[in-house]
Jmol script that loads the backbone (N, CA, C; Angstrom):
load data "model"
ATOM      1  N   ILE A   1     -10.940 -10.211   0.606  1.00  0.00           N
ATOM      2  CA  ILE A   1     -10.268 -11.460   0.306  1.00  0.00           C
ATOM      3  C   ILE A   1     -11.224 -12.619   0.597  1.00  0.00           C
ATOM      4  N   GLU A   2     -11.840 -12.578   1.755  1.00  0.00           N
ATOM      5  CA  GLU A   2     -12.752 -13.657   2.125  1.00  0.00           C
ATOM      6  C   GLU A   2     -13.948 -13.728   1.183  1.00  0.00           C
ATOM      7  N   GLN A   3     -14.457 -12.600   0.755  1.00  0.00           N
ATOM      8  CA  GLN A   3     -15.599 -12.587  -0.171  1.00  0.00           C
ATOM      9  C   GLN A   3     -15.236 -13.228  -1.504  1.00  0.00           C
ATOM     10  N   PHE A   4     -14.045 -12.944  -2.000  1.00  0.00           N
ATOM     11  CA  PHE A   4     -13.593 -13.534  -3.252  1.00  0.00           C
ATOM     12  C   PHE A   4     -13.381 -15.037  -3.087  1.00  0.00           C
ATOM     13  N   LEU A   5     -12.750 -15.436  -1.994  1.00  0.00           N
ATOM     14  CA  LEU A   5     -12.518 -16.857  -1.769  1.00  0.00           C
ATOM     15  C   LEU A   5     -13.825 -17.631  -1.613  1.00  0.00           C
ATOM     16  N   ALA A   6     -14.836 -16.992  -1.062  1.00  0.00           N
ATOM     17  CA  ALA A   6     -16.149 -17.625  -0.897  1.00  0.00           C
ATOM     18  C   ALA A   6     -16.995 -17.513  -2.171  1.00  0.00           C
ATOM     19  N   LYS A   7     -16.435 -16.928  -3.208  1.00  0.00           N
ATOM     20  CA  LYS A   7     -17.092 -16.754  -4.515  1.00  0.00           C
ATOM     21  C   LYS A   7     -18.350 -15.893  -4.420  1.00  0.00           C
ATOM     22  N   ARG A   8     -18.313 -14.922  -3.496  1.00  0.00           N
ATOM     23  CA  ARG A   8     -19.415 -13.969  -3.378  1.00  0.00           C
ATOM     24  C   ARG A   8     -19.213 -12.777  -4.312  1.00  0.00           C
ATOM     25  N   ILE A   9     -17.965 -12.574  -4.737  1.00  0.00           N
ATOM     26  CA  ILE A   9     -17.663 -11.538  -5.724  1.00  0.00           C
ATOM     27  C   ILE A   9     -16.780 -12.163  -6.804  1.00  0.00           C
ATOM     28  N   THR A  10     -16.823 -11.571  -7.985  1.00  0.00           N
ATOM     29  CA  THR A  10     -16.038 -12.094  -9.100  1.00  0.00           C
ATOM     30  C   THR A  10     -14.583 -11.679  -8.965  1.00  0.00           C
ATOM     31  N   ALA A  11     -13.741 -12.315  -9.742  1.00  0.00           N
ATOM     32  CA  ALA A  11     -12.319 -11.955  -9.762  1.00  0.00           C
ATOM     33  C   ALA A  11     -12.142 -10.511 -10.224  1.00  0.00           C
ATOM     34  N   LEU A  12     -12.916 -10.098 -11.211  1.00  0.00           N
ATOM     35  CA  LEU A  12     -12.808  -8.711 -11.690  1.00  0.00           C
ATOM     36  C   LEU A  12     -13.230  -7.716 -10.617  1.00  0.00           C
ATOM     37  N   ASP A  13     -14.292  -8.029  -9.891  1.00  0.00           N
ATOM     38  CA  ASP A  13     -14.722  -7.153  -8.795  1.00  0.00           C
ATOM     39  C   ASP A  13     -13.667  -7.115  -7.695  1.00  0.00           C
ATOM     40  N   PHE A  14     -13.117  -8.291  -7.364  1.00  0.00           N
ATOM     41  CA  PHE A  14     -12.073  -8.327  -6.344  1.00  0.00           C
ATOM     42  C   PHE A  14     -10.870  -7.497  -6.772  1.00  0.00           C
ATOM     43  N   GLU A  15     -10.444  -7.667  -8.005  1.00  0.00           N
ATOM     44  CA  GLU A  15      -9.295  -6.908  -8.510  1.00  0.00           C
ATOM     45  C   GLU A  15      -9.531  -5.407  -8.353  1.00  0.00           C
ATOM     46  N   ARG A  16     -10.657  -4.951  -8.842  1.00  0.00           N
ATOM     47  CA  ARG A  16     -10.975  -3.521  -8.788  1.00  0.00           C
ATOM     48  C   ARG A  16     -11.025  -3.021  -7.338  1.00  0.00           C
ATOM     49  N   GLU A  17     -11.727  -3.751  -6.481  1.00  0.00           N
ATOM     50  CA  GLU A  17     -11.904  -3.313  -5.099  1.00  0.00           C
ATOM     51  C   GLU A  17     -10.593  -3.381  -4.313  1.00  0.00           C
ATOM     52  N   TYR A  18      -9.822  -4.441  -4.490  1.00  0.00           N
ATOM     53  CA  TYR A  18      -8.580  -4.579  -3.741  1.00  0.00           C
ATOM     54  C   TYR A  18      -7.594  -3.479  -4.106  1.00  0.00           C
ATOM     55  N   LEU A  19      -7.439  -3.209  -5.388  1.00  0.00           N
ATOM     56  CA  LEU A  19      -6.487  -2.183  -5.803  1.00  0.00           C
ATOM     57  C   LEU A  19      -6.854  -0.818  -5.229  1.00  0.00           C
ATOM     58  N   VAL A  20      -8.138  -0.488  -5.255  1.00  0.00           N
ATOM     59  CA  VAL A  20      -8.592   0.798  -4.701  1.00  0.00           C
ATOM     60  C   VAL A  20      -8.396   0.829  -3.189  1.00  0.00           C
ATOM     61  N   LEU A  21      -8.820  -0.241  -2.508  1.00  0.00           N
ATOM     62  CA  LEU A  21      -8.684  -0.276  -1.051  1.00  0.00           C
ATOM     63  C   LEU A  21      -7.226  -0.199  -0.618  1.00  0.00           C
ATOM     64  N   PHE A  22      -6.368  -0.948  -1.273  1.00  0.00           N
ATOM     65  CA  PHE A  22      -4.956  -0.957  -0.899  1.00  0.00           C
ATOM     66  C   PHE A  22      -4.333   0.428  -1.073  1.00  0.00           C
ATOM     67  N   LYS A  23      -4.617   1.063  -2.184  1.00  0.00           N
ATOM     68  CA  LYS A  23      -4.017   2.376  -2.477  1.00  0.00           C
ATOM     69  C   LYS A  23      -4.530   3.462  -1.534  1.00  0.00           C
ATOM     70  N   ASN A  24      -5.746   3.289  -1.010  1.00  0.00           N
ATOM     71  CA  ASN A  24      -6.361   4.343  -0.196  1.00  0.00           C
ATOM     72  C   ASN A  24      -6.483   3.988   1.281  1.00  0.00           C
ATOM     73  N   ASP A  25      -5.881   2.893   1.703  1.00  0.00           N
ATOM     74  CA  ASP A  25      -5.993   2.447   3.091  1.00  0.00           C
ATOM     75  C   ASP A  25      -5.061   3.264   3.995  1.00  0.00           C
ATOM     76  N   PRO A  26      -5.632   4.004   4.945  1.00  0.00           N
ATOM     77  CA  PRO A  26      -4.799   4.816   5.836  1.00  0.00           C
ATOM     78  C   PRO A  26      -4.257   4.033   7.047  1.00  0.00           C
ATOM     79  N   THR A  27      -4.565   2.741   7.126  1.00  0.00           N
ATOM     80  CA  THR A  27      -4.157   1.928   8.270  1.00  0.00           C
ATOM     81  C   THR A  27      -2.646   1.856   8.380  1.00  0.00           C
ATOM     82  N   ASP A  28      -2.161   1.996   9.599  1.00  0.00           N
ATOM     83  CA  ASP A  28      -0.729   1.843   9.875  1.00  0.00           C
ATOM     84  C   ASP A  28      -0.490   0.365  10.203  1.00  0.00           C
ATOM     85  N   TRP A  29      -0.358  -0.447   9.146  1.00  0.00           N
ATOM     86  CA  TRP A  29      -0.213  -1.884   9.314  1.00  0.00           C
ATOM     87  C   TRP A  29       1.137  -2.234   9.917  1.00  0.00           C
ATOM     88  N   PRO A  30       1.176  -3.286  10.743  1.00  0.00           N
ATOM     89  CA  PRO A  30       2.483  -3.795  11.191  1.00  0.00           C
ATOM     90  C   PRO A  30       3.269  -4.229   9.946  1.00  0.00           C
ATOM     91  N   GLU A  31       4.569  -4.182  10.034  1.00  0.00           N
ATOM     92  CA  GLU A  31       5.423  -4.448   8.881  1.00  0.00           C
ATOM     93  C   GLU A  31       5.112  -5.783   8.202  1.00  0.00           C
ATOM     94  N   LYS A  32       4.956  -6.839   8.983  1.00  0.00           N
ATOM     95  CA  LYS A  32       4.690  -8.163   8.403  1.00  0.00           C
ATOM     96  C   LYS A  32       3.339  -8.200   7.694  1.00  0.00           C
ATOM     97  N   GLY A  33       2.337  -7.584   8.292  1.00  0.00           N
ATOM     98  CA  GLY A  33       1.015  -7.535   7.680  1.00  0.00           C
ATOM     99  C   GLY A  33       1.030  -6.745   6.390  1.00  0.00           C
ATOM    100  N   TYR A  34       1.708  -5.608   6.420  1.00  0.00           N
ATOM    101  CA  TYR A  34       1.815  -4.794   5.211  1.00  0.00           C
ATOM    102  C   TYR A  34       2.536  -5.560   4.105  1.00  0.00           C
ATOM    103  N   ALA A  35       3.569  -6.308   4.454  1.00  0.00           N
ATOM    104  CA  ALA A  35       4.309  -7.068   3.451  1.00  0.00           C
ATOM    105  C   ALA A  35       3.401  -8.090   2.765  1.00  0.00           C
ATOM    106  N   VAL A  36       2.527  -8.722   3.526  1.00  0.00           N
ATOM    107  CA  VAL A  36       1.586  -9.687   2.947  1.00  0.00           C
ATOM    108  C   VAL A  36       0.619  -8.971   2.008  1.00  0.00           C
ATOM    109  N   LEU A  37       0.053  -7.866   2.469  1.00  0.00           N
ATOM    110  CA  LEU A  37      -0.903  -7.119   1.659  1.00  0.00           C
ATOM    111  C   LEU A  37      -0.248  -6.544   0.406  1.00  0.00           C
ATOM    112  N   ASP A  38       0.979  -6.079   0.540  1.00  0.00           N
ATOM    113  CA  ASP A  38       1.711  -5.542  -0.600  1.00  0.00           C
ATOM    114  C   ASP A  38       2.033  -6.650  -1.611  1.00  0.00           C
ATOM    115  N   GLY A  39       2.397  -7.812  -1.107  1.00  0.00           N
ATOM    116  CA  GLY A  39       2.645  -8.937  -1.993  1.00  0.00           C
ATOM    117  C   GLY A  39       1.386  -9.349  -2.738  1.00  0.00           C
ATOM    118  N   LEU A  40       0.259  -9.325  -2.042  1.00  0.00           N
ATOM    119  CA  LEU A  40      -1.010  -9.645  -2.693  1.00  0.00           C
ATOM    120  C   LEU A  40      -1.346  -8.587  -3.733  1.00  0.00           C
ATOM    121  N   PHE A  41      -1.014  -7.332  -3.444  1.00  0.00           N
ATOM    122  CA  PHE A  41      -1.236  -6.263  -4.422  1.00  0.00           C
ATOM    123  C   PHE A  41      -0.536  -6.603  -5.739  1.00  0.00           C
ATOM    124  N   ALA A  42       0.694  -7.077  -5.657  1.00  0.00           N
ATOM    125  CA  ALA A  42       1.441  -7.449  -6.871  1.00  0.00           C
ATOM    126  C   ALA A  42       0.752  -8.604  -7.590  1.00  0.00           C
ATOM    127  N   GLU A  43       0.244  -9.566  -6.833  1.00  0.00           N
ATOM    128  CA  GLU A  43      -0.462 -10.697  -7.439  1.00  0.00           C
ATOM    129  C   GLU A  43      -1.755 -10.240  -8.110  1.00  0.00           C
ATOM    130  N   VAL A  44      -2.496  -9.379  -7.451  1.00  0.00           N
ATOM    131  CA  VAL A  44      -3.739  -8.851  -8.024  1.00  0.00           C
ATOM    132  C   VAL A  44      -3.420  -8.056  -9.287  1.00  0.00           C
ATOM    133  N   ASP A  45      -2.355  -7.298  -9.242  1.00  0.00           N
ATOM    134  CA  ASP A  45      -1.946  -6.510 -10.406  1.00  0.00           C
ATOM    135  C   ASP A  45      -1.565  -7.415 -11.584  1.00  0.00           C
ATOM    136  N   ALA A  46      -1.129  -8.632 -11.298  1.00  0.00           N
ATOM    137  CA  ALA A  46      -0.736  -9.578 -12.356  1.00  0.00           C
ATOM    138  C   ALA A  46      -1.927 -10.369 -12.895  1.00  0.00           C
ATOM    139  N   PHE A  47      -3.098 -10.194 -12.314  1.00  0.00           N
ATOM    140  CA  PHE A  47      -4.292 -10.902 -12.772  1.00  0.00           C
ATOM    141  C   PHE A  47      -4.746 -10.338 -14.109  1.00  0.00           C
ATOM    142  N   VAL A  48      -5.001 -11.236 -15.047  1.00  0.00           N
ATOM    143  CA  VAL A  48      -5.536 -10.866 -16.359  1.00  0.00           C
ATOM    144  C   VAL A  48      -6.705 -11.804 -16.640  1.00  0.00           C
ATOM    145  N   ALA A  49      -7.894 -11.249 -16.692  1.00  0.00           N
ATOM    146  CA  ALA A  49      -9.101 -12.053 -16.854  1.00  0.00           C
ATOM    147  C   ALA A  49      -9.191 -12.693 -18.241  1.00  0.00           C
ATOM    148  N   ASP A  50      -8.788 -11.974 -19.250  1.00  0.00           N
ATOM    149  CA  ASP A  50      -8.905 -12.446 -20.633  1.00  0.00           C
ATOM    150  C   ASP A  50      -7.759 -13.394 -20.978  1.00  0.00           C
ATOM    151  N   ALA A  51      -8.090 -14.656 -21.207  1.00  0.00           N
ATOM    152  CA  ALA A  51      -7.064 -15.661 -21.513  1.00  0.00           C
ATOM    153  C   ALA A  51      -6.268 -15.321 -22.765  1.00  0.00           C
ATOM    154  N   ASP A  52      -6.883 -14.627 -23.712  1.00  0.00           N
ATOM    155  CA  ASP A  52      -6.188 -14.247 -24.948  1.00  0.00           C
ATOM    156  C   ASP A  52      -5.111 -13.199 -24.707  1.00  0.00           C
ATOM    157  N   LEU A  53      -5.237 -12.453 -23.632  1.00  0.00           N
ATOM    158  CA  LEU A  53      -4.276 -11.390 -23.311  1.00  0.00           C
ATOM    159  C   LEU A  53      -3.267 -11.812 -22.248  1.00  0.00           C
ATOM    160  N   ARG A  54      -3.511 -12.939 -21.604  1.00  0.00           N
ATOM    161  CA  ARG A  54      -2.699 -13.382 -20.478  1.00  0.00           C
ATOM    162  C   ARG A  54      -1.348 -13.915 -20.946  1.00  0.00           C
ATOM    163  N   GLY A  55      -0.276 -13.388 -20.345  1.00  0.00           N
ATOM    164  CA  GLY A  55       1.068 -13.868 -20.617  1.00  0.00           C
ATOM    165  C   GLY A  55       1.475 -14.936 -19.620  1.00  0.00           C
ATOM    166  N   ASP A  56       2.662 -15.454 -19.777  1.00  0.00           N
ATOM    167  CA  ASP A  56       3.150 -16.534 -18.907  1.00  0.00           C
ATOM    168  C   ASP A  56       3.244 -16.114 -17.443  1.00  0.00           C
ATOM    169  N   ASP A  57       3.554 -14.855 -17.186  1.00  0.00           N
ATOM    170  CA  ASP A  57       3.711 -14.374 -15.808  1.00  0.00           C
ATOM    171  C   ASP A  57       2.419 -13.835 -15.209  1.00  0.00           C
ATOM    172  N   ASP A  58       1.365 -13.782 -16.012  1.00  0.00           N
ATOM    173  CA  ASP A  58       0.088 -13.269 -15.537  1.00  0.00           C
ATOM    174  C   ASP A  58      -0.683 -14.366 -14.808  1.00  0.00           C
ATOM    175  N   LEU A  59      -1.616 -13.956 -13.969  1.00  0.00           N
ATOM    176  CA  LEU A  59      -2.420 -14.893 -13.199  1.00  0.00           C
ATOM    177  C   LEU A  59      -3.809 -15.027 -13.789  1.00  0.00           C
ATOM    178  N   ASP A  60      -4.315 -16.260 -13.804  1.00  0.00           N
ATOM    179  CA  ASP A  60      -5.714 -16.490 -14.115  1.00  0.00           C
ATOM    180  C   ASP A  60      -6.486 -16.468 -12.792  1.00  0.00           C
ATOM    181  N   GLU A  61      -7.780 -16.698 -12.865  1.00  0.00           N
ATOM    182  CA  GLU A  61      -8.596 -16.610 -11.651  1.00  0.00           C
ATOM    183  C   GLU A  61      -8.176 -17.622 -10.591  1.00  0.00           C
ATOM    184  N   GLU A  62      -7.860 -18.826 -11.006  1.00  0.00           N
ATOM    185  CA  GLU A  62      -7.486 -19.857 -10.027  1.00  0.00           C
ATOM    186  C   GLU A  62      -6.167 -19.520  -9.328  1.00  0.00           C
ATOM    187  N   ARG A  63      -5.208 -19.017 -10.069  1.00  0.00           N
ATOM    188  CA  ARG A  63      -3.931 -18.637  -9.450  1.00  0.00           C
ATOM    189  C   ARG A  63      -4.118 -17.434  -8.540  1.00  0.00           C
ATOM    190  N   LEU A  64      -5.011 -16.514  -8.902  1.00  0.00           N
ATOM    191  CA  LEU A  64      -5.317 -15.378  -8.038  1.00  0.00           C
ATOM    192  C   LEU A  64      -5.976 -15.870  -6.754  1.00  0.00           C
ATOM    193  N   ARG A  65      -6.879 -16.813  -6.896  1.00  0.00           N
ATOM    194  CA  ARG A  65      -7.551 -17.369  -5.721  1.00  0.00           C
ATOM    195  C   ARG A  65      -6.542 -18.032  -4.781  1.00  0.00           C
ATOM    196  N   GLU A  66      -5.569 -18.747  -5.345  1.00  0.00           N
ATOM    197  CA  GLU A  66      -4.529 -19.385  -4.532  1.00  0.00           C
ATOM    198  C   GLU A  66      -3.667 -18.329  -3.830  1.00  0.00           C
ATOM    199  N   ALA A  67      -3.346 -17.249  -4.525  1.00  0.00           N
ATOM    200  CA  ALA A  67      -2.571 -16.166  -3.905  1.00  0.00           C
ATOM    201  C   ALA A  67      -3.356 -15.551  -2.748  1.00  0.00           C
ATOM    202  N   CYS A  68      -4.663 -15.433  -2.910  1.00  0.00           N
ATOM    203  CA  CYS A  68      -5.502 -14.899  -1.837  1.00  0.00           C
ATOM    204  C   CYS A  68      -5.546 -15.845  -0.646  1.00  0.00           C
ATOM    205  N   ARG A  69      -5.653 -17.147  -0.914  1.00  0.00           N
ATOM    206  CA  ARG A  69      -5.649 -18.129   0.187  1.00  0.00           C
ATOM    207  C   ARG A  69      -4.349 -18.030   0.982  1.00  0.00           C
ATOM    208  N   THR A  70      -3.255 -17.969   0.266  1.00  0.00           N
ATOM    209  CA  THR A  70      -1.942 -17.884   0.911  1.00  0.00           C
ATOM    210  C   THR A  70      -1.830 -16.608   1.738  1.00  0.00           C
ATOM    211  N   ALA A  71      -2.264 -15.492   1.169  1.00  0.00           N
ATOM    212  CA  ALA A  71      -2.196 -14.213   1.878  1.00  0.00           C
ATOM    213  C   ALA A  71      -3.081 -14.225   3.117  1.00  0.00           C
ATOM    214  N   LEU A  72      -4.290 -14.750   2.984  1.00  0.00           N
ATOM    215  CA  LEU A  72      -5.195 -14.798   4.130  1.00  0.00           C
ATOM    216  C   LEU A  72      -4.628 -15.672   5.251  1.00  0.00           C
ATOM    217  N   GLU A  73      -4.053 -16.808   4.889  1.00  0.00           N
ATOM    218  CA  GLU A  73      -3.440 -17.669   5.898  1.00  0.00           C
ATOM    219  C   GLU A  73      -2.278 -16.952   6.600  1.00  0.00           C
ATOM    220  N   ALA A  74      -1.485 -16.217   5.829  1.00  0.00           N
ATOM    221  CA  ALA A  74      -0.368 -15.469   6.407  1.00  0.00           C
ATOM    222  C   ALA A  74      -0.872 -14.381   7.340  1.00  0.00           C
ATOM    223  N   LEU A  75      -1.906 -13.666   6.931  1.00  0.00           N
ATOM    224  CA  LEU A  75      -2.478 -12.616   7.782  1.00  0.00           C
ATOM    225  C   LEU A  75      -3.058 -13.193   9.060  1.00  0.00           C
ATOM    226  N   GLU A  76      -3.758 -14.305   8.941  1.00  0.00           N
ATOM    227  CA  GLU A  76      -4.330 -14.938  10.136  1.00  0.00           C
ATOM    228  C   GLU A  76      -3.216 -15.400  11.082  1.00  0.00           C
ATOM    229  N   SER A  77      -2.136 -15.874  10.535  1.00  0.00           N
ATOM    230  CA  SER A  77      -1.003 -16.312  11.346  1.00  0.00           C
ATOM    231  C   SER A  77      -0.358 -15.129  12.080  1.00  0.00           C
ATOM    232  N   ILE A  78      -0.255 -14.015  11.415  1.00  0.00           N
ATOM    233  CA  ILE A  78       0.337 -12.813  11.996  1.00  0.00           C
ATOM    234  C   ILE A  78      -0.552 -12.267  13.114  1.00  0.00           C
ATOM    235  N   MET A  79      -1.853 -12.338  12.917  1.00  0.00           N
ATOM    236  CA  MET A  79      -2.803 -11.745  13.860  1.00  0.00           C
ATOM    237  C   MET A  79      -2.967 -12.569  15.138  1.00  0.00           C
ATOM    238  N   ARG A  80      -2.484 -13.794  15.140  1.00  0.00           N
ATOM    239  CA  ARG A  80      -2.649 -14.647  16.337  1.00  0.00           C
ATOM    240  C   ARG A  80      -1.777 -14.191  17.460  1.00  0.00           C
TER     241      ARG A  80
END
end "model"
wireframe off; spacefill off
backbone 0.3
color backbone group
């Protein structure tokens, strides 16, 4: 999440990596943390890079970035 927000990786790379990591993460997350990560999973799944294919409910890169900011802030709040 931080790498994408810092623009060190592309939205497409973030999408691919996040979906794989989320599906294969064996971590026993606290319920609130898991809810944030699961919600972000839905947002990442709604990301469509190609504007010609993007529907009204799909996310562009900027909306995905905002979803990541929100998720990261929520995770940081939970971890305090």
